[in-house]
C-alpha positions in Angstrom: 66.3 44.5 84.5 64.0 44.8 87.4 65.0 46.7 90.6 64.4 45.6 94.2 64.9 48.3 96.9 66.1 47.3 100.4 65.4 49.5 103.4 65.4 49.2 107.2 62.0 49.5 108.9 58.4 50.1 108.0 58.7 53.9 108.2 61.5 53.9 105.7 59.4 51.6 103.4 56.5 54.0 103.8 58.6 57.0 102.8 60.2 55.2 99.9 56.9 54.0 98.5 55.6 57.5 98.6 58.7 58.6 96.8 58.1 56.0 94.1 54.6 57.3 93.6 56.1 60.8 93.0 58.6 59.3 90.6 56.1 57.1 88.8 57.9 53.9 89.8 56.5 50.6 91.1 59.5 48.7 92.1 59.3 46.0 94.8 60.6 46.9 98.3 62.2 44.5 100.7 61.7 45.7 104.3 64.2 44.5 106.9 62.7 45.0 110.4 65.2 43.4 112.7 67.2 46.1 114.5 70.7 44.8 114.1 72.3 47.4 116.4 71.3 45.4 119.5 71.4 41.8 120.6 73.5 38.8 119.4 74.3 38.3 115.7 76.4 35.2 115.6 73.8 32.8 114.3 71.7 35.3 112.3 72.4 34.0 108.8 71.9 30.4 109.8 68.7 30.4 111.8 66.4 32.7 113.7 66.5 31.1 117.2 69.1 33.4 118.9 67.6 36.6 117.6 64.0 35.5 118.4 64.9 34.6 122.0 66.5 38.1 122.4 63.4 40.0 121.1 61.2 37.8 123.2 63.1 39.1 126.2 62.9 42.7 125.1 59.2 42.7 124.2 57.6 39.7 125.9 54.0 40.9 125.6 54.0 42.2 122.0 52.0 39.2 120.8 54.4 38.7 117.9 55.8 35.6 116.3 59.4 36.7 116.4 60.7 33.4 115.2 58.4 33.4 112.2 59.2 37.0 111.3 62.9 36.5 111.5 62.7 33.2 109.6 60.8 35.0 106.8 63.3 37.9 106.8 66.2 35.4 106.4 64.3 33.6 103.7 63.7 36.8 101.8 67.4 37.7 101.9 68.3 34.2 100.7 65.8 34.4 97.9 67.4 37.8 97.0 70.8 36.2 96.8 69.7 33.2 94.7 69.2 35.4 91.6 71.9 35.1 89.0 74.1 37.9 87.6 71.4 38.9 85.1 68.5 38.9 87.7 67.0 41.9 89.4 69.3 44.8 90.4 69.3 45.4 94.2 69.5 48.9 95.7 70.3 49.3 99.3 69.2 52.6 100.8 71.1 53.7 103.9 71.7 56.7 106.1 74.3 57.3 108.8 72.8 55.0 111.5 74.0 51.8 113.0 71.0 49.8 111.8 71.2 51.1 108.2 75.0 50.5 108.0 74.6 47.0 109.5 71.9 46.2 106.9 74.2 47.4 104.1 76.9 45.0 105.3 74.5 42.1 105.7 73.0 42.6 102.2 76.5 42.9 100.7 77.5 39.6 102.4 74.4 37.9 101.0 75.0 39.1 97.5 78.8 38.7 97.5 78.6 36.0 94.8 76.6 38.3 92.4 78.2 41.7 93.1 77.3 43.2 89.8 73.6 43.3 91.0 74.3 45.4 94.1 73.8 49.2 94.1 73.2 51.8 96.8 71.7 55.2 97.6 73.7 57.1 100.2 71.8 59.6 102.3 73.6 62.1 104.5 72.5 64.6 107.1 73.0 67.4 104.7 70.1 65.9 102.6 67.7 66.5 105.5 65.5 69.6 105.6 63.5 71.2 108.4 64.3 71.8 112.1 67.7 70.5 113.2 68.9 69.7 109.8 72.2 71.5 110.2 73.5 69.6 113.2 76.8 68.5 111.7 78.1 65.5 109.8 77.9 63.1 112.7 74.1 63.4 113.0 72.5 60.0 113.0 70.2 59.5 110.0 67.9 56.8 108.7 66.0 56.5 105.5 62.7 57.0 107.2 63.7 60.5 108.3 63.7 61.9 104.7 60.7 63.4 103.0 59.4 61.5 99.9 60.3 64.4 97.7 63.9 64.1 98.8 64.0 60.4 98.2 62.3 60.7 94.8 65.2 62.8 93.6 67.7 60.1 94.6 66.5 57.6 92.1 68.8 59.3 89.6 71.7 58.7 91.9 71.6 54.9 92.1 75.2 53.9 92.0 76.9 50.4 91.8 79.0 49.3 94.7 82.5 48.3 93.6 83.6 44.7 93.9 86.4 45.7 96.3 84.0 47.5 98.6 81.5 44.7 98.6 84.3 42.4 99.6 85.2 44.7 102.5 81.6 45.1 103.6 81.2 41.4 103.6 84.3 40.8 105.7 83.1 43.5 108.2 79.8 41.7 108.5 81.5 38.4 109.2 83.6 40.0 111.9 80.7 41.8 113.4 78.8 38.6 113.8 81.7 36.9 115.6 82.4 39.7 118.1 80.5 39.1 121.3 79.1 42.6 121.8 75.6 43.5 123.0 75.3 46.9 121.3 76.8 48.2 118.0 77.3 51.9 117.7 78.1 53.7 114.4 80.6 56.5 115.3 82.9 58.4 112.9 82.1 55.9 110.1 83.1 52.8 112.1 81.5 50.4 114.5 82.1 50.5 118.2 80.9 47.8 120.6 79.1 48.6 123.8 77.3 46.7 126.5 73.9 46.8 128.0 75.5 47.9 131.3 76.7 51.1 129.5 73.2 51.9 128.5 72.0 51.1 132.0 74.5 53.5 133.5 73.2 56.3 131.2 69.6 55.5 132.2 70.5 55.7 135.9 72.4 59.0 135.4 69.2 60.5 133.8 66.6 58.9 136.0 64.6 61.3 138.2 64.4 61.2 142.0 60.6 61.8 142.0 58.0 59.5 140.3 57.9 60.4 136.6 55.9 58.9 133.8 58.0 56.3 131.9 56.8 57.5 128.5 58.1 61.1 129.3 61.4 59.8 130.6 62.0 57.6 127.5 61.0 60.4 125.2 63.7 62.6 126.7 66.3 59.8 126.9 66.1 58.3 123.5 67.8 61.2 121.6 70.6 61.2 124.2 71.8 57.7 123.5 74.7 58.0 121.1 75.8 55.8 118.3 72.5 54.1 117.5 68.8 54.7 117.6 67.7 53.3 120.9 64.0 52.5 120.7 61.5 53.1 123.5 60.9 49.3 123.7 64.6 48.6 124.1 65.1 51.2 126.8 61.9 50.1 128.6 63.4 46.6 128.8 66.6 47.9 130.3 64.5 49.9 132.9 62.7 46.6 133.8 66.1 44.9 134.2 67.3 47.7 136.4 64.0 47.5 138.4 64.5 43.7 138.9 68.1 44.4 140.1 66.8 47.0 142.7 68.5 49.9 141.0 65.3 51.6 139.8 61.8 51.8 141.3 59.0 51.0 139.0 55.2 51.0 139.5 52.3 50.1 137.2 52.4 47.9 134.1 56.1 47.8 133.3 55.6 46.2 129.9 53.9 49.4 128.7 55.6 52.8 128.8 52.3 54.6 128.9 51.2 52.7 132.0 54.1 52.9 134.4 56.2 55.4 136.3 59.8 55.3 137.5 62.2 56.9 139.9 65.6 56.2 141.4 65.6 53.6 144.1 
């Protein structure tokens, strides 16, 4: 039986492919690029329109076909689910981050009718090495943070997900899609909803009183946002929204963090 590996994000895929080279494997990798921790989810498994409109708001000048990318991602998951019980085994790699945990639930939902195919690799903060590795069990982790050498050792730990757990994960995914929340945090092994306004309040609390390069501000702010990995693109969008509301002062090209400055209004 062939094996398909599922990971969140290009960095995770890059690390996993390097690990495969070390382990002398050549399995296919399905890369899920949509950051499920932010934005609406209600229609995500039916069509791409809602998510594409959201990302167009967040990154309007990225010159990307969001609708096409999301349509292909949904089609890839649907093709994955179409395999029968004897088709390729599926391994979902995940760490302790909102995006990884949401992807695990989405994949479980998609493969709920062929549960015997679904497996996982669980990565914990204790598996990390290097500076900051011993920051406690609640440290956020994602697959892309692990060295290829560490990931290569984990192939021997591929474990099936029980039918009962797949059912629970699927139900959680259904519930998460229906809840009208803007941000999903992963805290103490459960999801907590948050709003963009809560992120905005944190940005305002950290914003400088003197003009400061946006890139430097975002670099300091991203690690302080708890419960999910807030990207620089997402936080830059929130700064633009605060600027439009007259709560932050911005100057320069506000669509590029390296080309603008900010300060409190």
